[in-house]
N, C-alpha and C positions, 0 to 999 in steps of 0.2 A: 498618580504620577503620569505626566505627559511624556511618552516615549518618543524617540526619534521618528518612528514610523508615523505616529499621530501628528507630530509637528509638521512632517512633510505633507500629510494629508490636509491639515488645516491651512497650509500655505496656498492650497488650491481653492479655498473657500469662495473667493470672488474673482479668480482669474479665469480668463477665457479658455476655451478648448485649444489644444495645440495638436501637432502631428502625433504626439505620443499620448495625449490625454483627451478623451471626450468627456467634457464636464457637463453632464445633463443637469446637475444641481444648479450650476450657474445659469444655464440656459432657461431653466424653469423660473428663475428669479425675474427674467425679462418678460415673461408672459405666463398667465395662468394656464396650466395644462387643461383645466376644465373648459377653457374657451375653445379648445381644439377638438376636432372630431377624432375618433379612435385611430383612424388611418393617418392623421396628421401628427399625432404624438410619435415620438421616436420609438418607444416600446409601448405596446398596449397595456402590459402589466404595469401597474402604478408603482410598485416597489422598484422594478428594474428601471422605470423611467425617472427615478430619483437616485441613480447610481453614477459612479464614475467608471469609465472604461479606460484601461491603461495598457499600452504596449509595454510589457515588462521583460527586461533582460533576465533570463533564467540564471539563478545562482546555483553553485555546485550542489548545495544541500536540497535543491528542488528538483533535480534531474529525475529522481525516482518517482515523482508524481506523474510522469508521462511514460507512455509505452515506447515512444521513440524519442531520440534526442532532439532538442529544439534550442535554437538561440534565443528566440523571442516567443512569449506566450501572451494571450489576451487575458487580462485580469479584470474581473468585475468586482468593484468595491461597493457594498451596500452600507451606507452610513447608518449609525444608530439614530442620529437626528440630522437630517439634511440641512437644518438651519445652523448647526454647530458641529463642524467636522472635527473639532478638538476632542469630541467624545469617542472618535474612532468608528470602527465598523467591522463587519465580516467580509470575507472575500472568497472567491473561488476562481480557478483558471478554466477557460474553455479548453476542452480536450484532455483534462486530467483524467486519470484512470476511473475515478468514481463520480464523474460528472453527472451521469444520468441519475444516480442515487441522490446526489445533492439537489439536482434540478427538480426531481419529483417531490423530495421532502420539503423544499423551500417554496416551490412555485406550482405544485400540483400538475395539472395538465397543460399549463401555459407554455412549457418548454418541451412538450412531447415532439418527436420528429414530425415534420410537416406543418407545425404551427408557425404563424407569422413571426413571433418573437424568436423562435428557435432558428428559423431561416436567417433572420437578421443577425443573430449571434454568429452563425456560421460564416456569413458574409464579412462581418467584422474580423473574424479570425483569419479569413483568407487574404486579407490585405496586409502588406508589409508595414503600413503606418495608418494613422487615423487622420491623415491630411484631409481637410474638409472638402476640397474640390474632388479628389479621387473617391473619397467616401461617398459623396452625394451621387457621383456618376455611377459607381458600382451598385448602389441601391436602386437608382432609377433604371439601370440596366435589367434589374430583376423585378421591376414593377412596384417598387417601394419608393414613396416620395414624402418623407416627413417634412414638417414645416421648416422654412428657411432659418428660423431662429436657432435651430440646433447646429447650424453650420457657420463657423466663424470665417466667412469669406465675403468681401464687399464687392459691390458692382464695379468699383474702380479696379480691384484686383483682377476680376474677370476680364475687363476691357483691356488691361495691360497685357495679360497673358495671351488673349486672342491675337493682339497685334504682334506679339513676339512670335507666336506660332505661324501667323500669316507670313511674316518675313522669312521664317525658317523653311517653309515648304513651297514657296513660290516656284522654285526651280523644278518642282515635281509636276507642275501643272501640265507641261507638254507630254509627259508620259501617261498620266492618268486621265486627262481631260482633252488633250490636244491644245497646241499653242495658238498664237494669233491674237487678233483684236479681242479685247475684253478679258485679257489674262488676269487683271486685278480682280475683276468680279468673280472669275472662276476660282482664283486663289482663295477668295473669301468663302466661296461655296465649299471648296475642298477642306478648308479649316473647319467649317461647321460639321462636315461629314466625319472627319477624323476625330473630332472632339465629341461627337454625338455617340449615343449608345447603339446606333444602327447605321453603320457606314453606307449600307445600301449599294445600289448598282453603280454609283459614281466611281467607286473604287474597284469595280469589277475588272477593268482592263489591267490594273496593277496586279491583281491576284493572278491573272492569266500570264502576265510577264514573269512573275516570280515562280509560277508552277507549284503552287501550294494547295493543299487540301483545304476544304472549308474550315475545319477545326483548327488546323495550323494557322491559317490566315486570320481567323477570328481572334485567337489567343495572341498572335503576334501583333495585330493592330491595337489591341487593348494595351499591351505592354509598350508598344511604340508611343501611344498616346501618353503613357506614364513617363517615358523618357523625355518627350517633348515638354511635358509639364515640369518634370524635375530639372530640366535644363533651365527653364525659366525661374524655378525656385532658387537654384544655385546662384543665378545672376542677381536676383533680388536679395538673397540671404547673405551673400558673401561679405558686403560691407559691414553688416551688423555682427556677423560672426567674427570678423577681424576686430571690431570694436570690443566685443565681449572678451576675445583672446587677450587684448591689451589690458582691459579693465580688471580682469581676474588677477593679473600680476600685481596690480596696484591696490587691490581691495584690502582694507584694514578692519579689524574688529573694534568694537566699542569697549573701552576700558582695558585694563591689564588682564591678560589671560594666563592660564597655566603654561609654563614653558614647554612642557611635553605636548600639550594641545596645540600651541602655536607652531611647534615644529611639524606636527602632523598636517596642520593646515597648509604650511609652506610646501610640503611634499605633495599634498593633494592638488594644490593650485598648479604646480609644475606638471603633474600627470595630466590634468585636464587640458592645459594648454597644448601639451603634446598630442592628446587625443583629438582636439579640435583641428590641429594642423593635419593629423593623419586622415580624418574624415574628409576635409577639403581636398586633400591630395587624391584619395581613393575615388571620391565621387567625380572629380575632374577626369581622372583616367578612364572611368567607366563611360563617361559621356564622350570621351575621345574615340572610344570604340564605335559608338553610334555615328559620330561625325565621319569617321573613315568609311563606314559602310554606306552612309548616305551619299558621300562623294563617289563611291563606286557606282552607285545607281544613276546619279544625276549628271556627273561630270565625265566619268569614264565609260558610261553606258554599259556597265557590266553588272547585271542584277544578281549575280551569284553571291557576292559579298553581302548584299542587303538581305537576300533570302536567308543566308546563314545567320545573320544578325537577328532576324525576326524569329527564327527557330529557337535561338538561345535566349531571346529577350525576356520571356517570362521569368526565368530563374534570375537573370541579371537584374531585372526590374525589382524583384523581391528584395535582394540584398541592397540595391541602391536606395529603395524606399526605407528600409530599416535604418541605414546610416544617415540619410538626410532627415528622416523623421526625428531621430535622436538629436541631431544638431538643431533642427527647428525648435524642438522643445527647450533645449538649453538657452537658445537665443531669445525665445519668447519669454521665458521666465526671467532671464537676465534683464530684459527691457522692462518687464513689469515691476521687478523688485529694485533695480538699480538704474533705471533709465532716466530718472529725473536729474535735474542739475545738482541738487544737493540731497541725495538719498540718505536716509537714516542708516548709520553704520549698524551692522548686525552684531549680535553677541557672538562669542566664540562658539557657543552651542548651536545657534541658528546657522552660522556660516558653515560649520562642520556638516550639518544636515543638508544644506543646499549643495555643498561640494560633493557630498556622498551621492546625492541624487544625480548630479551632473555626471559624475564618474560612472555610476551604474548605467546611466542612459547611453553613454558614449563607448563604454568598454565592449569589446567583442566577447560574445558568449562562446560556448563550446561549439565546435563545428559539427554540422549534421552529416 
């Protein structure tokens, strides 16, 4: 019997990675992992390197798996057959109570503390989403650089994002680098520094202005980079999110379905549309906090507000990443499944599973 969980898993068979799902199975279809050196493979362990990594909303019955309450956990799915995800697979959560026992039993010494793959798993778990740009930056920041095929981000996306950030931070040049002739060149250099894994001395004057310790400043700059990126993501994502919001209301199933099932589908569609609206509102409000703090620094010449923002940014960045990551996943899968001019209508069972996945992704979990 093909259960709803397996149907949802098989729906990812050939779809690309999203901010919620890192699909190493699909990535490996694009290139033979045997052609890559061990440091170029995402995971060195071949079983892990044919897995799916999922940012998973914790359900009430899963709370006891963890020592501390969590809204989101990182789930590793090991397919029985990577070529046919309909067969299902086993899974475990990073950070669950018996993680070390499972890791030793399934992977021997490959996931012992200090090993490369263990470090990689911990870095995945530390991020609020699996957004490829931030994921790649976090790994490079720690000396890990898997092949580009594992990151679903185009050169065009990178170019548009850099241009967006350059326009955003031009007004900061006078504070961090000094104004005057060549400001455009300096703005470009500042963008490179902010988006790099080592801001270096160019941002030193800003640290002095903000009177922050090295650790506070380093963590704050990384979260600031995340805010800048997520501001660009929201700008790019919003039209497609609105399109999905409208399309969900109009979506119909193939053939006549059970009346009770159809009623549940209508309720689920209404909840998802409400959740999409809520995420768009919440993320816009979070980014407004950043905009106000940035204006304090650049227009009002009052660094205190921006300093407070940087100190709070790591926690805010985590929640913002969870919410936008969930929305990116929904929009990405919506475009993949229903983005053509005449998409095939889903059966009631398929639509129920898709909507359940959307609702699970977008719903807020227990507060920590």
